[in-house]
NUNU-995489 format. One record per residue: residue in three letters; x, y, z of N, C-alpha, C in turn. Coordinates in steps of 0.2 Angstrom, whole numbers. Layout:
% residues N
aa|n.X|n.Y|n.Z|ca.X|ca.Y|ca.Z|c.X|c.Y|c.Z
ALA|X|Y|Z|X|Y|Z|X|Y|Z;
...
This chain:
% residues 74
aa|n.X|n.Y|n.Z|ca.X|ca.Y|ca.Z|c.X|c.Y|c.Z
MET|29|-403|42|29|-406|36|30|-412|37;
VAL|27|-419|37|29|-426|38|26|-428|33;
GLY|29|-434|29|27|-438|23|19|-443|28;
ALA|15|-443|22|11|-446|25|12|-455|27;
HIS|17|-459|24|18|-465|26|22|-465|33;
ARG|25|-460|35|29|-457|42|23|-458|46;
TRP|18|-453|46|14|-453|49|11|-458|51;
ALA|8|-461|47|4|-468|47|8|-471|51;
TRP|15|-474|51|18|-479|56|19|-476|62;
GLU|21|-469|62|21|-467|67|15|-468|74;
LYS|11|-465|69|4|-466|74|2|-474|75;
VAL|4|-480|73|2|-486|74|8|-489|79;
ASN|16|-489|77|21|-491|78|25|-487|83;
GLY|24|-478|84|28|-475|89|32|-473|84;
PRO|39|-469|87|42|-464|83|47|-470|79;
ILE|49|-467|74|56|-471|70|64|-471|76;
PRO|67|-475|77|71|-472|80|78|-467|75;
GLU|81|-464|81|86|-461|78|92|-465|74;
GLY|92|-462|69|97|-464|63|94|-469|56;
PHE|88|-470|59|83|-476|54|78|-472|50;
GLU|76|-475|45|70|-472|38|66|-476|36;
LEU|60|-476|35|56|-481|31|57|-481|25;
ASP|58|-489|21|58|-491|15|53|-494|13;
HIS|49|-492|6|44|-495|5|46|-503|1;
VAL|44|-507|4|47|-513|3|45|-516|-4;
TRP|47|-517|-10|45|-519|-17|42|-525|-16;
THR|47|-531|-10|45|-537|-12|41|-539|-7;
ARG|36|-535|-4|31|-537|-3|24|-537|-8;
GLY|25|-535|-14|22|-534|-18|18|-529|-21;
CYS|20|-523|-19|18|-518|-22|23|-513|-23;
LYS|23|-508|-29|28|-504|-31|24|-496|-32;
ARG|19|-496|-30|19|-487|-28|22|-485|-23;
ARG|26|-479|-24|30|-476|-18|26|-471|-14;
ASP|19|-469|-16|14|-466|-13|10|-470|-8;
CYS|12|-476|-9|6|-480|-5|9|-480|4;
ILE|5|-481|8|4|-481|15|3|-486|18;
ARG|3|-490|15|1|-498|18|7|-499|23;
LEU|5|-502|30|11|-501|34|13|-510|32;
SER|11|-513|31|12|-518|29|19|-519|23;
HIS|20|-514|20|25|-512|15|29|-508|17;
LEU|31|-506|22|34|-501|25|40|-507|30;
GLN|46|-503|29|50|-507|35|55|-502|38;
VAL|58|-502|42|62|-497|47|69|-500|46;
VAL|73|-496|42|81|-498|39|86|-492|41;
THR|92|-495|41|95|-487|41|97|-484|33;
HIS|98|-480|34|98|-474|28|104|-477|23;
ARG|109|-483|26|113|-486|22|110|-490|17;
GLU|105|-495|19|101|-501|18|97|-499|12;
ASN|93|-493|14|88|-490|9|90|-487|5;
VAL|98|-485|5|100|-482|-3|103|-490|-6;
ARG|105|-495|-4|108|-500|-7|103|-505|-10;
ARG|95|-504|-6|89|-507|-11|88|-502|-14;
GLY|89|-496|-15|86|-491|-21|91|-493|-27;
VAL|97|-495|-25|100|-496|-32|97|-502|-35;
ILE|98|-506|-30|93|-513|-33|89|-513|-37;
ARG|83|-508|-35|76|-507|-39|79|-504|-45;
ARG|84|-497|-46|85|-495|-51|87|-499|-57;
LYS|92|-503|-55|94|-509|-59|90|-513|-62;
LEU|85|-516|-59|80|-520|-60|75|-516|-65;
GLN|73|-510|-63|69|-506|-67|74|-504|-75;
LYS|79|-504|-75|81|-503|-82|81|-509|-85;
ALA|83|-516|-83|84|-522|-86|77|-525|-85;
LEU|72|-523|-84|64|-526|-84|60|-521|-84;
PRO|57|-521|-89|52|-515|-90|47|-517|-83;
VAL|44|-524|-84|39|-527|-79|42|-529|-74;
VAL|42|-527|-70|45|-532|-62|39|-536|-59;
GLN|39|-542|-58|35|-544|-55|36|-551|-50;
GLY|34|-549|-44|37|-555|-40|44|-556|-38;
TRP|49|-552|-39|55|-552|-38|59|-552|-31;
THR|63|-557|-27|67|-553|-23|73|-551|-22;
GLU|75|-548|-18|81|-543|-17|86|-548|-18;
GLU|85|-555|-14|91|-561|-14|92|-563|-24;
ALA|88|-562|-27|88|-565|-33|92|-560|-38;
ALA|92|-553|-33|96|-548|-39|103|-548|-40;
């Protein structure tokens, strides 16, 4: 089994390099975790993906409706 987002990414871009994973990038305007739009995905290290997740969770708690934010502003 492989996630739809990973399957779609690899079909178009080839394998994700060892030690990297896909991040669904909120700053690109979509907050749906089940989205597989390739322009909303980015290859990052696990450490970076976790860092971004911490920022997302903090923003979700602080702002019930978050629109147009950037990680730099967090």
